[in-house]
N, C-alpha and C positions, 0 to 999 in steps of 0.2 A: 406835452401831452402828444398825441398824435394826429392832430389835425393842423395844419398848415396856418398859420397865424397871418392871416391876408386881411386889408382893411375893408371893414362893411362897406358895400355898395350903396351910392348917395340915395340910390331909390327905396332903399331899405330903413332909411334913418327918417324918424319924425322930424317934423320943422322946430321943436324945441332940443333936440338932439344935433341938428346940423348949425343952431346957433351955438352949443355949448363949445362944436369944435372948431368954430370961426377962430381966426388966428388973433395974435394979441392978449391980453391979459386975461381975459373970458376963459381964455383955454387954460391956464395954470388954473382959473378958480375951478373949473371943472375937474380938473386932473386932483385938486385937494377935496371933492367932492362938496363944493360950495356953491356951484351952478343950482340956479333953479330947475330942477328936473322934478316933478312930482310924480312921474310914471316911474316904478324902479325897473322896467326892463330898461327904457331911456337912460338912466342912469348906469346899470350895467354894462349898457351897450357903449356908452362914451366913454367910460372908465376902460372896457377895452381896447378902442380905437387909438386913447391917446396913451396906452401902455406900450403901442407899437408906434408911437409917434418916432419922428425922427430927432425930434428936441430932446436929445438924454435925460435933460431936468423934468419936461413934463412928464417923459414915460415912466423915470424911477417915481415920480410923485403918485401916478395914475394906479403904479402898481402897488406902492404901499398903500394908498386908500384902498382900494379894492381887497386887499387883506384884512383890514380893519373895518370894513363895515359890518355894525352889528346885524344880530339875527331877524331882529325884527323889519330891517331894510330889504335884509336879501331873500327871507322867504317869498313873498310874493313875487319875486322878480325870478327866480331859479325855477320857481313850480311854473312858471307862465310857456304854455307852450307856443308864445309868439317869441321867446327867447331866439335868438340867432345860436347855433350849432356852435358855432367859433366861441361865441361869446361862454357858453356854458361849458367849454374843455378848458378854456382861461380858467374861470373860476373852479374848476375841478380840481385844478393844478395849485392853485393859491390859496385853496382851503382845503388841502389835504389833511388836516388834523381838526377838522371839524365836521364830525360825524354826521349832524342833524342836516347840515347842508349840502354834504355830498349823497345825502337818502334822497333830498329833492332834486336835485341833479339827476339821479339814477329813475327817478321816477318820471322823471320827462320824458315826454315822447319826443320832443325835438332833440332830446341830446343824442351824438351821432354814436354810432355802435362804436367807432374806434375809441370815443371816451370812456365807454364802459368796458372796453377790454382792459385800458389802462388802469384802471379803476378796480377791475376784477383781480389784478395781481398785485393789489397794494393793501385792500381793505382789510377789515377785520372780519370774525366769524358771521356778525349779523347781517353786514351789508354784502357778505358773498351771498348769504342764504337768500335775500333780497334780488340779487343778479339771478340765481339761478332761478326763481320762480318764473320770469319772462321767458317762457320755452320760445316762442316765435323769436326774439332776439338772437337766443342763443342758436336758434339752426339758422338767423340769417347770418350770422356772423360768427361762425364757430372758433375765430379767435379769442373769443370771450372765455369758452371752455379751456384753453388752452392755457390762459392767464389765471384761470381759476385752479388749473392742476398743480401749477407751480406753487401758488400762493400756499405757504404752511399754516396761514391760519384758516383754510377752507376745511371743513370737516369733511372726515371720508365720507359720508354718508351723501352728503352734498355732491360731491364730485361723482361719484358712482352713479347718483341721479343724473347728473348732466352728460358723463359718457356715454350713458345706457339709452338716452333721448337721443344722441348723434349715431349711436350705432343703430338702433331700431329705425331711424330715417334716412340711413345710409349715407350720413354725411362724416366725411372725412375731416378732422381737426387739424389743422396745419402747425406747423412750428414744435412738434413734439415728435423726437423720433422713432421713440418706440410705440407710436399709435398702434401699428399692427399689433403687437402683442396686446396694449390695453383694451384695445376692441375684442380680441380673443378672449380674454379673462372676462370681459364683462357680457359676453355672450355664455359663456361656462356657469357664471355667477348666477345669472338671469334664469336659469334653467332649474336651479335650486329653489326660486322662490322668493318672495319679499323675506326680510329679517324682521324678527319683532321690533317694537318699539325698546324694549329691554336690551335686546343684543343687538342693535344699531347704535344706542346709545355706550354700551361696551367696546364696541369696535371701536366708533369714534375717539374714547378716551384711549384705549389701545392706542390706535395709533398718533395722537396727538402726542403721546409720550415717547413714542419711537422716534416720531420727527423731531422732537424738540431734542432728544440726543443726539438725533443724526445731524443736527445744526451745528452742533461744537464740532472744532478743528480737530481732525484726526493726528496726532503724532506718530512717528515712526515705528515705533516699539508696537501701538496699538494696532497699524496695518498688518503689521509682520505676524502678531497675533491671529490675526484674521486668516490669514493665508495657513495659518497653521490650524483653523479649523476650531479657534477660540470664540465660542458665539455667545458666551454666559451674558454679556453687555444687553443684546438685544433680544425681545421676546418674538424672534421669527417663527417658532413653532406654533406659535399662537395665531400667527397673522394669516389673511386670504390672499389669494394670490393677487388681486388687485393691491392689495396692502402693500405687498411686497415691490410690485412693480412701482406702485406711486414711490415708495420708501427709495427704493434705487435711482429713481430720477430726482430725488431732492436730497440725498443724502451724500456724505463725505468719503474721502478715499476709504475710510473704514468699514462704513456700510458697504460700499460697492464691493469690497475686496469679500466679502461674504456673499453678498448676493449674485456676484459672478459665476458663484461656484453652485450654485443652490440647483437641486434635482429637478425644478422645474424649468423646462426649457425658455418659456416666456421672461422667467423673472431673471434669468441668467444673460438674455439677450437684453432687456433692458436694462440691466447693469453696465453692460459694456456699452450701450448707446447712449447712459446718460451724459446730458452737456459737459459735465466736470470732468470726465475722462481724460487724464493727461495723458503727453507721447509718453511717458515713462512707464505708467499704468499700461498703456497699449503693449507696448514692447515687453514687459513682462509679463502680461496674457499671454500674449502671441507665442513664446515658448513653454506654455505651460498646457502638457500634455494630456493634464487631468480634468481640464475644463472640457464643454462639451465641443462637438464638434460644429455646431452652430455659431458659436460664440469665435472659434478660429477662423470660421469661413469669414465672420461677419468683418473679424480684423483685415484678415487679407485681401477685402476686396476694398477697404478705405484707403484710396489713395494717398491722404492726407498723412497715412502713419505707415504705409508700405514705400514711402519716398524715405524713409530713416534705415540707414543700413542696417543698426540693430535689430530692427523689426522685421527685415528681408530674413538677417539671418538665422533670427529666431524662428521663423514660420517654415524655412525650409529644413532647420532640424526637427519639426514638429511633425510627426507621422500623421496628425489631423489635419493639417493642411491639405486641402482642395488637391489634388495631384496635379491638373492644369495648371493652377497658380504658382504652385512651388516652383512645376518646372518652366515657368516663366520667368520666375525669379533669381535659379541658378545661374545663368550669364553674367549678372550684375554682381555676384560675389567677387571676392579678391581671390587670387591661385590659393593662397594657403587654407583658404575657407573653403574652395572647391577640393582640395586636395583632402582635406578632413572629413568632407561629405560623401568623398568616394568611398573611404574605409567605414564609415559608419553602417552598423547593423540594425540600428533604431528606426531607418525611414525606408519607405517603400522600394523594391529593388530596380523598378522603373526610375526613380530619382539616382538613387546610387549610381545606375550605368550611365545615366547623363553626365553625372558630375566625371565620371572615371574617363568619359569620351572627349568632355572638356579639357580633362588634365592632359589626354593624349592630345591634342588639336593644339594646346598652347605651348605645348612642350617639344612640339617639330615646326614650330615657326609662325604659329598663331598669335595672338595678343599676348605680349608679355606680360609678367608678374608683376603686381601692384604691391 
């Protein structure tokens, strides 16, 4: 989880807990859950402390015991606001498959925001809804919204409400490259008014089906089909702009290849900003003059991609590349590519003129060809 696993301070331990943590055989007994600790909070605190003990055998035993504690023992401890946030974070990790126990941790006001953010990206639909209901926590720690956004189990309507909450309160959500597009789409959607219950349920079902399909690995043939305009596999025409933006963020290469060509610029930008975009995709899109100017400009301004020679070459040959950026890239091209650029009729005349000037300079004593 996100919280540092540091030892609990001695002054925060009860007398019973301190005794259980004493050196010697009692320590291993406590690690195995056999020490006399009637207070459940003391028990989980001791197990946490021993799970980070320097003695590997003790630490292993404590971690195993923590995972195997029955619900009847954990219930009172995990719901107690006196529990240390580090302890709750530790148990959130150990009990990842026990939904009822995770619910107690999420409802505990002592649970750290960082722990909730970690869980928000991993839990199922019901617990995501529970997390989203705590608006104060979402606004205090917007990384929770970011984690919900990329959790495929989160309902679209739940994500929409969380995003709208952040936008309404002028809170910027970190960790999502396409946040500007997400926020603008949320504002536009809010103007249309809230959907009916039936409309919301239908939208949730539509997005869930599309997201499930988008989770599949795309093969080269399907990605190529997307480049050619084959959209029969995804219900894009029925999806709202916020749906498309989220699908672009979560989707695979096949999905991104469709959405980067979307007529809505917010959707297209979200697709090129998606975390899964590869260098090969960026190079391919850099040379595609059918894409929007905004997409090409984004690629041209991303140094991680423009350091690639193939990307530089694709951008200078794309008339939609911002002229100032294209002109900065030309001197970095190989001589044969500059000569080809000088003869090109499909680029701005100023760029072709710059290329011709470079050809002359290099041929009369400037930098030699490569």
